[in-house]
PDB file of N, CA, C and O in Angstrom, chain B, residues numbered from 101:
ATOM      1  N   MET B 101      -1.908  -1.510 -14.425  1.00  0.00           N
ATOM      2  CA  MET B 101      -0.843  -0.935 -13.607  1.00  0.00           C
ATOM      3  C   MET B 101       0.501  -1.200 -14.275  1.00  0.00           C
ATOM      4  O   MET B 101       0.714  -2.262 -14.859  1.00  0.00           O
ATOM      5  N   ASN B 102       1.387  -0.247 -14.187  1.00  0.00           N
ATOM      6  CA  ASN B 102       2.677  -0.436 -14.848  1.00  0.00           C
ATOM      7  C   ASN B 102       3.556  -1.396 -14.058  1.00  0.00           C
ATOM      8  O   ASN B 102       3.289  -1.675 -12.889  1.00  0.00           O
ATOM      9  N   ASN B 103       4.598  -1.896 -14.698  1.00  0.00           N
ATOM     10  CA  ASN B 103       5.404  -2.948 -14.090  1.00  0.00           C
ATOM     11  C   ASN B 103       6.525  -2.466 -13.206  1.00  0.00           C
ATOM     12  O   ASN B 103       7.134  -3.269 -12.499  1.00  0.00           O
ATOM     13  N   ASN B 104       6.822  -1.163 -13.220  1.00  0.00           N
ATOM     14  CA  ASN B 104       7.933  -0.759 -12.357  1.00  0.00           C
ATOM     15  C   ASN B 104       7.502  -0.702 -10.901  1.00  0.00           C
ATOM     16  O   ASN B 104       6.310  -0.608 -10.606  1.00  0.00           O
ATOM     17  N   ASN B 105       8.459  -0.759  -9.996  1.00  0.00           N
ATOM     18  CA  ASN B 105       8.148  -0.881  -8.579  1.00  0.00           C
ATOM     19  C   ASN B 105       7.580   0.387  -7.970  1.00  0.00           C
ATOM     20  O   ASN B 105       6.891   0.329  -6.952  1.00  0.00           O
ATOM     21  N   ASN B 106       7.854   1.522  -8.572  1.00  0.00           N
ATOM     22  CA  ASN B 106       7.401   2.770  -7.995  1.00  0.00           C
ATOM     23  C   ASN B 106       6.050   3.155  -8.550  1.00  0.00           C
ATOM     24  O   ASN B 106       5.947   3.703  -9.647  1.00  0.00           O
ATOM     25  N   MET B 107       5.009   2.862  -7.779  1.00  0.00           N
ATOM     26  CA  MET B 107       3.679   3.275  -8.192  1.00  0.00           C
ATOM     27  C   MET B 107       3.647   4.803  -8.088  1.00  0.00           C
ATOM     28  O   MET B 107       4.051   5.361  -7.067  1.00  0.00           O
ATOM     29  N   ASN B 108       3.179   5.470  -9.118  1.00  0.00           N
ATOM     30  CA  ASN B 108       3.199   6.920  -8.990  1.00  0.00           C
ATOM     31  C   ASN B 108       2.076   7.405  -8.096  1.00  0.00           C
ATOM     32  O   ASN B 108       1.102   6.694  -7.849  1.00  0.00           O
ATOM     33  N   MET B 109       2.228   8.625  -7.618  1.00  0.00           N
ATOM     34  CA  MET B 109       1.322   9.203  -6.637  1.00  0.00           C
ATOM     35  C   MET B 109      -0.115   9.244  -7.159  1.00  0.00           C
ATOM     36  O   MET B 109      -1.053   9.002  -6.399  1.00  0.00           O
ATOM     37  N   ALA B 110      -0.294   9.542  -8.422  1.00  0.00           N
ATOM     38  CA  ALA B 110      -1.651   9.635  -8.986  1.00  0.00           C
ATOM     39  C   ALA B 110      -2.366   8.284  -8.912  1.00  0.00           C
ATOM     40  O   ALA B 110      -3.545   8.216  -8.563  1.00  0.00           O
ATOM     41  N   GLN B 111      -1.641   7.207  -9.246  1.00  0.00           N
ATOM     42  CA  GLN B 111      -2.230   5.873  -9.170  1.00  0.00           C
ATOM     43  C   GLN B 111      -2.601   5.538  -7.729  1.00  0.00           C
ATOM     44  O   GLN B 111      -3.666   4.984  -7.457  1.00  0.00           O
ATOM     45  N   LEU B 112      -1.701   5.885  -6.814  1.00  0.00           N
ATOM     46  CA  LEU B 112      -1.943   5.600  -5.410  1.00  0.00           C
ATOM     47  C   LEU B 112      -3.171   6.360  -4.914  1.00  0.00           C
ATOM     48  O   LEU B 112      -4.026   5.785  -4.240  1.00  0.00           O
ATOM     49  N   MET B 113      -3.261   7.637  -5.243  1.00  0.00           N
ATOM     50  CA  MET B 113      -4.394   8.446  -4.806  1.00  0.00           C
ATOM     51  C   MET B 113      -5.696   7.934  -5.413  1.00  0.00           C
ATOM     52  O   MET B 113      -6.732   7.935  -4.747  1.00  0.00           O
ATOM     53  N   ALA B 114      -5.654   7.498  -6.666  1.00  0.00           N
ATOM     54  CA  ALA B 114      -6.849   6.962  -7.316  1.00  0.00           C
ATOM     55  C   ALA B 114      -7.315   5.700  -6.598  1.00  0.00           C
ATOM     56  O   ALA B 114      -8.510   5.506  -6.379  1.00  0.00           O
ATOM     57  N   MET B 115      -6.368   4.850  -6.237  1.00  0.00           N
ATOM     58  CA  MET B 115      -6.696   3.629  -5.514  1.00  0.00           C
ATOM     59  C   MET B 115      -7.331   3.957  -4.169  1.00  0.00           C
ATOM     60  O   MET B 115      -8.360   3.393  -3.798  1.00  0.00           O
ATOM     61  N   LEU B 116      -6.698   4.885  -3.443  1.00  0.00           N
ATOM     62  CA  LEU B 116      -7.189   5.237  -2.114  1.00  0.00           C
ATOM     63  C   LEU B 116      -8.575   5.864  -2.186  1.00  0.00           C
ATOM     64  O   LEU B 116      -9.409   5.631  -1.311  1.00  0.00           O
ATOM     65  N   SER B 117      -8.822   6.654  -3.219  1.00  0.00           N
ATOM     66  CA  SER B 117     -10.104   7.349  -3.316  1.00  0.00           C
ATOM     67  C   SER B 117     -11.261   6.391  -3.552  1.00  0.00           C
ATOM     68  O   SER B 117     -12.415   6.733  -3.293  1.00  0.00           O
ATOM     69  N   LYS B 118     -10.956   5.179  -4.048  1.00  0.00           N
ATOM     70  CA  LYS B 118     -11.998   4.186  -4.294  1.00  0.00           C
ATOM     71  C   LYS B 118     -12.354   3.389  -3.044  1.00  0.00           C
ATOM     72  O   LYS B 118     -13.380   2.710  -3.012  1.00  0.00           O
ATOM     73  N   MET B 119     -11.526   3.468  -2.029  1.00  0.00           N
ATOM     74  CA  MET B 119     -11.765   2.693  -0.816  1.00  0.00           C
ATOM     75  C   MET B 119     -12.689   3.467   0.114  1.00  0.00           C
ATOM     76  O   MET B 119     -12.658   4.697   0.146  1.00  0.00           O
ATOM     77  N   ASP B 120     -13.520   2.736   0.880  1.00  0.00           N
ATOM     78  CA  ASP B 120     -14.310   3.473   1.861  1.00  0.00           C
ATOM     79  C   ASP B 120     -13.469   3.718   3.116  1.00  0.00           C
ATOM     80  O   ASP B 120     -12.387   3.154   3.282  1.00  0.00           O
ATOM     81  N   LYS B 121     -13.993   4.566   3.981  1.00  0.00           N
ATOM     82  CA  LYS B 121     -13.211   5.048   5.114  1.00  0.00           C
ATOM     83  C   LYS B 121     -12.723   3.898   6.010  1.00  0.00           C
ATOM     84  O   LYS B 121     -11.576   3.897   6.458  1.00  0.00           O
ATOM     85  N   LYS B 122     -13.589   2.937   6.261  1.00  0.00           N
ATOM     86  CA  LYS B 122     -13.225   1.828   7.141  1.00  0.00           C
ATOM     87  C   LYS B 122     -12.072   1.021   6.550  1.00  0.00           C
ATOM     88  O   LYS B 122     -11.110   0.702   7.248  1.00  0.00           O
ATOM     89  N   ASP B 123     -12.173   0.689   5.248  1.00  0.00           N
ATOM     90  CA  ASP B 123     -11.096  -0.064   4.599  1.00  0.00           C
ATOM     91  C   ASP B 123      -9.801   0.728   4.610  1.00  0.00           C
ATOM     92  O   ASP B 123      -8.721   0.182   4.835  1.00  0.00           O
ATOM     93  N   LEU B 124      -9.930   2.014   4.363  1.00  0.00           N
ATOM     94  CA  LEU B 124      -8.762   2.883   4.329  1.00  0.00           C
ATOM     95  C   LEU B 124      -8.065   2.899   5.684  1.00  0.00           C
ATOM     96  O   LEU B 124      -6.842   2.790   5.764  1.00  0.00           O
ATOM     97  N   GLU B 125      -8.850   3.037   6.745  1.00  0.00           N
ATOM     98  CA  GLU B 125      -8.261   3.052   8.088  1.00  0.00           C
ATOM     99  C   GLU B 125      -7.573   1.738   8.409  1.00  0.00           C
ATOM    100  O   GLU B 125      -6.481   1.729   8.976  1.00  0.00           O
ATOM    101  N   GLN B 126      -8.213   0.611   8.045  1.00  0.00           N
ATOM    102  CA  GLN B 126      -7.590  -0.696   8.283  1.00  0.00           C
ATOM    103  C   GLN B 126      -6.287  -0.817   7.500  1.00  0.00           C
ATOM    104  O   GLN B 126      -5.279  -1.293   8.022  1.00  0.00           O
ATOM    105  N   GLY B 127      -6.319  -0.384   6.252  1.00  0.00           N
ATOM    106  CA  GLY B 127      -5.122  -0.443   5.419  1.00  0.00           C
ATOM    107  C   GLY B 127      -3.992   0.394   5.985  1.00  0.00           C
ATOM    108  O   GLY B 127      -2.841  -0.040   6.016  1.00  0.00           O
ATOM    109  N   LEU B 128      -4.324   1.595   6.434  1.00  0.00           N
ATOM    110  CA  LEU B 128      -3.300   2.472   6.987  1.00  0.00           C
ATOM    111  C   LEU B 128      -2.734   1.912   8.283  1.00  0.00           C
ATOM    112  O   LEU B 128      -1.539   2.038   8.549  1.00  0.00           O
ATOM    113  N   ASN B 129      -3.585   1.298   9.084  1.00  0.00           N
ATOM    114  CA  ASN B 129      -3.089   0.660  10.306  1.00  0.00           C
ATOM    115  C   ASN B 129      -2.111  -0.457   9.980  1.00  0.00           C
ATOM    116  O   ASN B 129      -1.071  -0.587  10.626  1.00  0.00           O
ATOM    117  N   LYS B 130      -2.446  -1.268   8.971  1.00  0.00           N
ATOM    118  CA  LYS B 130      -1.547  -2.353   8.556  1.00  0.00           C
ATOM    119  C   LYS B 130      -0.221  -1.791   8.096  1.00  0.00           C
ATOM    120  O   LYS B 130       0.841  -2.284   8.473  1.00  0.00           O
ATOM    121  N   VAL B 131      -0.290  -0.748   7.273  1.00  0.00           N
ATOM    122  CA  VAL B 131       0.943  -0.142   6.764  1.00  0.00           C
ATOM    123  C   VAL B 131       1.786   0.387   7.915  1.00  0.00           C
ATOM    124  O   VAL B 131       2.999   0.181   7.946  1.00  0.00           O
ATOM    125  N   SER B 132       1.153   1.061   8.851  1.00  0.00           N
ATOM    126  CA  SER B 132       1.938   1.633   9.941  1.00  0.00           C
ATOM    127  C   SER B 132       2.566   0.545  10.798  1.00  0.00           C
ATOM    128  O   SER B 132       3.683   0.709  11.288  1.00  0.00           O
ATOM    129  N   GLN B 133       1.856  -0.569  10.984  1.00  0.00           N
ATOM    130  CA  GLN B 133       2.449  -1.686  11.726  1.00  0.00           C
ATOM    131  C   GLN B 133       3.609  -2.317  10.958  1.00  0.00           C
ATOM    132  O   GLN B 133       4.630  -2.683  11.541  1.00  0.00           O
ATOM    133  N   MET B 134       3.438  -2.438   9.648  1.00  0.00           N
ATOM    134  CA  MET B 134       4.516  -2.989   8.823  1.00  0.00           C
ATOM    135  C   MET B 134       5.750  -2.103   8.886  1.00  0.00           C
ATOM    136  O   MET B 134       6.878  -2.589   8.966  1.00  0.00           O
ATOM    137  N   LEU B 135       5.516  -0.789   8.848  1.00  0.00           N
ATOM    138  CA  LEU B 135       6.661   0.128   8.862  1.00  0.00           C
ATOM    139  C   LEU B 135       7.436   0.019  10.164  1.00  0.00           C
ATOM    140  O   LEU B 135       8.654   0.194  10.178  1.00  0.00           O
ATOM    141  N   LYS B 136       6.745  -0.265  11.251  1.00  0.00           N
ATOM    142  CA  LYS B 136       7.424  -0.413  12.535  1.00  0.00           C
ATOM    143  C   LYS B 136       8.225  -1.705  12.594  1.00  0.00           C
ATOM    144  O   LYS B 136       9.248  -1.779  13.275  1.00  0.00           O
ATOM    145  N   SER B 137       7.749  -2.739  11.867  1.00  0.00           N
ATOM    146  CA  SER B 137       8.325  -4.062  12.087  1.00  0.00           C
ATOM    147  C   SER B 137       9.175  -4.600  10.938  1.00  0.00           C
ATOM    148  O   SER B 137       9.936  -5.549  11.127  1.00  0.00           O
ATOM    149  N   LYS B 138       9.058  -4.018   9.769  1.00  0.00           N
ATOM    150  CA  LYS B 138       9.761  -4.581   8.616  1.00  0.00           C
ATOM    151  C   LYS B 138      10.546  -3.509   7.883  1.00  0.00           C
ATOM    152  O   LYS B 138      10.285  -2.315   8.029  1.00  0.00           O
ATOM    153  N   ASP B 139      11.503  -3.953   7.101  1.00  0.00           N
ATOM    154  CA  ASP B 139      12.212  -3.020   6.239  1.00  0.00           C
ATOM    155  C   ASP B 139      11.394  -2.792   4.961  1.00  0.00           C
ATOM    156  O   ASP B 139      10.470  -3.549   4.664  1.00  0.00           O
ATOM    157  N   ALA B 140      11.734  -1.771   4.232  1.00  0.00           N
ATOM    158  CA  ALA B 140      10.965  -1.357   3.051  1.00  0.00           C
ATOM    159  C   ALA B 140      10.833  -2.470   2.019  1.00  0.00           C
ATOM    160  O   ALA B 140       9.759  -2.643   1.443  1.00  0.00           O
ATOM    161  N   ASP B 141      11.887  -3.221   1.774  1.00  0.00           N
ATOM    162  CA  ASP B 141      11.825  -4.290   0.770  1.00  0.00           C
ATOM    163  C   ASP B 141      10.795  -5.351   1.144  1.00  0.00           C
ATOM    164  O   ASP B 141      10.069  -5.855   0.286  1.00  0.00           O
ATOM    165  N   ALA B 142      10.738  -5.684   2.425  1.00  0.00           N
ATOM    166  CA  ALA B 142       9.763  -6.677   2.876  1.00  0.00           C
ATOM    167  C   ALA B 142       8.344  -6.163   2.659  1.00  0.00           C
ATOM    168  O   ALA B 142       7.463  -6.924   2.259  1.00  0.00           O
ATOM    169  N   ILE B 143       8.120  -4.887   2.917  1.00  0.00           N
ATOM    170  CA  ILE B 143       6.800  -4.296   2.721  1.00  0.00           C
ATOM    171  C   ILE B 143       6.413  -4.318   1.250  1.00  0.00           C
ATOM    172  O   ILE B 143       5.280  -4.658   0.909  1.00  0.00           O
ATOM    173  N   ILE B 144       7.337  -3.961   0.387  1.00  0.00           N
ATOM    174  CA  ILE B 144       7.072  -3.957  -1.053  1.00  0.00           C
ATOM    175  C   ILE B 144       6.741  -5.374  -1.514  1.00  0.00           C
ATOM    176  O   ILE B 144       5.826  -5.564  -2.316  1.00  0.00           O
ATOM    177  N   ASP B 145       7.467  -6.358  -1.021  1.00  0.00           N
ATOM    178  CA  ASP B 145       7.172  -7.754  -1.377  1.00  0.00           C
ATOM    179  C   ASP B 145       5.775  -8.149  -0.940  1.00  0.00           C
ATOM    180  O   ASP B 145       5.055  -8.799  -1.697  1.00  0.00           O
ATOM    181  N   GLU B 146       5.373  -7.764   0.283  1.00  0.00           N
ATOM    182  CA  GLU B 146       4.027  -8.058   0.776  1.00  0.00           C
ATOM    183  C   GLU B 146       2.973  -7.463  -0.150  1.00  0.00           C
ATOM    184  O   GLU B 146       2.004  -8.128  -0.516  1.00  0.00           O
ATOM    185  N   ILE B 147       3.175  -6.211  -0.519  1.00  0.00           N
ATOM    186  CA  ILE B 147       2.203  -5.506  -1.362  1.00  0.00           C
ATOM    187  C   ILE B 147       2.079  -6.201  -2.710  1.00  0.00           C
ATOM    188  O   ILE B 147       0.972  -6.368  -3.224  1.00  0.00           O
ATOM    189  N   LYS B 148       3.200  -6.604  -3.284  1.00  0.00           N
ATOM    190  CA  LYS B 148       3.167  -7.305  -4.569  1.00  0.00           C
ATOM    191  C   LYS B 148       2.396  -8.607  -4.474  1.00  0.00           C
ATOM    192  O   LYS B 148       1.639  -8.955  -5.380  1.00  0.00           O
ATOM    193  N   LYS B 149       2.590  -9.333  -3.366  1.00  0.00           N
ATOM    194  CA  LYS B 149       1.898 -10.613  -3.182  1.00  0.00           C
ATOM    195  C   LYS B 149       0.397 -10.421  -3.073  1.00  0.00           C
ATOM    196  O   LYS B 149      -0.374 -11.282  -3.497  1.00  0.00           O
ATOM    197  N   ASN B 150      -0.022  -9.298  -2.507  1.00  0.00           N
ATOM    198  CA  ASN B 150      -1.442  -9.075  -2.220  1.00  0.00           C
ATOM    199  C   ASN B 150      -2.219  -8.492  -3.379  1.00  0.00           C
ATOM    200  O   ASN B 150      -3.421  -8.259  -3.251  1.00  0.00           O
ATOM    201  N   LYS B 151      -1.561  -8.245  -4.528  1.00  0.00           N
ATOM    202  CA  LYS B 151      -2.268  -7.659  -5.669  1.00  0.00           C
ATOM    203  C   LYS B 151      -3.302  -8.609  -6.205  1.00  0.00           C
ATOM    204  O   LYS B 151      -3.997  -8.287  -7.168  1.00  0.00           O
TER     205      LYS B 151
END
C-alpha cells in the first residue's frame, strides 16, 4: 500500500471485494457510527492504527 493518506478508489474496492458479506456489513456499520461521532481526522487515525 502506498504511503499517502488518500487510498485510491481501486485499492479500496479491491480490499472490499475480498471481504465476505458479514465482515463488510460490520465494517460499514463501524464506519457509519464513526462518521456520526468523530471528525474525519480521528477516523483516519483509527484506520491507520488498525492496519
